[in-house]
C-alpha positions as CSV (number, residue, x, y, z in Angstrom):
1,M,-14.1,2.9,10.3
2,R,-13.8,6.0,8.8
3,K,-13.0,6.4,5.2
4,I,-11.1,8.9,3.2
5,L,-11.3,9.8,-0.5
6,I,-7.5,9.8,-2.0
7,D,-6.2,10.8,-5.2
8,Y,-3.5,8.4,-6.4
9,L,-1.9,8.9,-9.9
10,G,-5.1,10.7,-11.0
11,K,-7.5,7.5,-10.0
12,I,-9.9,8.5,-6.6
13,K,-10.7,5.7,-4.2
14,E,-12.3,5.0,-0.9
15,V,-10.0,3.7,1.5
16,P,-10.0,3.3,5.5
17,L,-8.4,6.3,7.2
18,I,-6.5,4.6,10.2
19,S,-5.7,8.2,11.9
20,S,-5.2,11.8,11.3
21,K,-3.6,13.7,14.2
22,R,-2.5,17.4,14.2
23,D,1.1,18.0,14.6
24,G,1.6,21.3,15.7
25,Q,-0.2,23.1,12.5
26,E,0.8,20.2,9.9
27,R,-1.4,16.7,10.1
28,I,-0.1,13.1,9.9
29,V,-2.9,10.9,7.8
30,K,-2.5,7.3,7.6
31,I,-4.3,5.0,5.6
32,K,-5.1,1.3,4.7
33,G,-5.0,0.1,0.7
34,L,-3.7,3.0,-1.3
35,F,-1.4,0.0,-3.2
36,N,-3.9,-2.3,-5.2
37,N,-1.5,-5.2,-4.8
38,K,-0.9,-4.5,-0.8
39,P,-4.4,-3.9,0.5
40,E,-3.0,-4.2,3.9
41,H,-0.1,-2.0,3.5
42,I,-0.3,1.3,5.9
43,S,0.7,4.5,4.0
44,A,0.9,7.8,6.0
45,G,1.6,11.3,4.5
46,V,2.2,14.8,5.8
47,L,-0.3,17.8,5.0
48,S,1.8,21.3,5.2
49,V,-0.2,24.2,7.3
50,K,-1.2,25.6,3.7
51,E,-2.5,21.8,2.7
52,N,-4.3,21.4,6.1
53,R,-6.3,23.8,5.8
54,E,-7.5,22.9,2.2
55,Y,-8.4,19.2,4.0
56,E,-10.5,20.9,6.7
57,L,-12.1,23.1,4.4
58,G,-12.8,19.8,2.5
59,N,-10.9,20.1,-0.3
60,Y,-8.1,18.0,-1.7
61,A,-4.8,18.3,0.1
62,R,-1.3,17.0,-1.9
63,V,0.8,15.4,0.6
64,K,4.5,16.3,1.4
65,G,6.3,14.7,-1.4
66,G,3.4,14.6,-3.7
67,L,2.7,11.2,-4.0
68,F,-1.1,11.3,-3.5
69,K,-4.3,13.9,-2.6
70,V,-6.5,13.1,0.7
71,K,-9.6,14.4,0.7
72,Q,-12.3,13.9,3.9
73,K,-16.0,12.5,3.3
74,E,-18.2,15.2,3.7
75,R,-18.0,16.3,7.2
76,P,-21.2,18.1,8.9
77,L,-20.5,21.9,9.8
78,L,-22.5,23.8,12.3
79,K,-22.8,27.8,11.0
80,I,-23.7,29.9,14.1
81,S,-23.6,33.8,14.8
82,V,-22.6,35.4,18.1
83,P,-21.7,38.1,20.1
84,S,-18.3,39.6,18.7
85,W,-16.9,38.8,22.3
86,K,-18.0,35.3,22.0
87,A,-16.5,34.7,18.6
88,Y,-13.2,36.1,19.5
89,L,-12.9,33.4,22.5
90,Y,-13.9,30.5,20.3
91,I,-10.9,31.7,17.9
92,S,-8.8,32.0,21.2
93,L,-9.8,28.6,22.2
94,F,-9.3,26.9,18.9
95,N,-6.1,28.4,18.4
96,A,-4.5,26.7,22.1
97,D,-4.7,30.7,23.4
98,G,-6.6,29.0,26.2
99,G,-9.2,32.1,26.0
100,D,-6.4,34.4,28.0
101,G,-8.4,37.7,29.1
102,Y,-11.9,35.9,29.6
103,S,-13.1,34.7,33.0
104,D,-13.4,30.5,33.6
105,D,-17.3,30.6,33.8
106,E,-17.1,32.4,29.9
107,I,-14.3,29.7,29.1
108,A,-16.2,26.6,30.6
109,D,-19.1,27.6,29.2
110,A,-17.5,28.1,25.8
111,Q,-15.8,24.5,26.3
112,K,-19.0,22.8,27.0
113,F,-20.4,24.3,24.0
114,I,-17.6,23.1,21.9
115,H,-18.0,19.4,23.6
116,E,-21.6,19.0,23.2
117,N,-21.9,19.9,19.3
118,K,-18.9,18.0,19.0
119,L,-16.9,20.8,17.1
120,A,-14.0,19.8,15.8
121,S,-11.9,23.3,13.7
122,L,-13.2,26.8,13.3
123,L,-13.0,26.8,9.3
124,K,-14.5,30.0,9.1
125,V,-15.2,33.8,10.6
126,S,-17.2,36.9,9.1
127,E,-16.1,40.6,9.5
128,P,-18.3,41.7,12.3
129,V,-22.1,43.2,11.4
130,D,-23.9,45.0,14.2
131,G,-21.8,43.4,16.8
132,E,-22.1,39.6,15.8
133,I,-20.0,37.5,14.1
134,T,-20.8,34.2,11.8
135,C,-18.4,31.2,12.7
136,V,-18.3,28.2,10.5
137,F,-17.0,24.9,13.1
138,S,-16.6,21.6,11.4
139,R,-17.9,18.5,13.3
140,R,-16.4,14.9,14.5
141,F,-17.3,12.3,13.2
């Protein structure tokens, strides 16, 4: 089972992550063992759009209501430089635009690359340099 780091009342501990799902641009996290006296109790928290971005970047993010903060354990990253058009295609696919304006073959190739490399999120995109853009992706565990 995946683990997650939590900061509860200033104490950091590692607990089991039951689920972490995006709901639109927010994220719902469910963890077990937040309270020492109830180790089997499942707690849930919602991360706002801003806090979800911090979470995806590997930083601590405060749940709505402020009871605790969560942080992913180190997540593997993939950093690649691709032609500008391909970077814009990845941006389109990760923002749920579906690759509007790109051919079916280009979309299929990009989706195959995403699946084979287990890419979870597009975290950063650089400014174009000589027609290429550097993209940083997080990977699924």
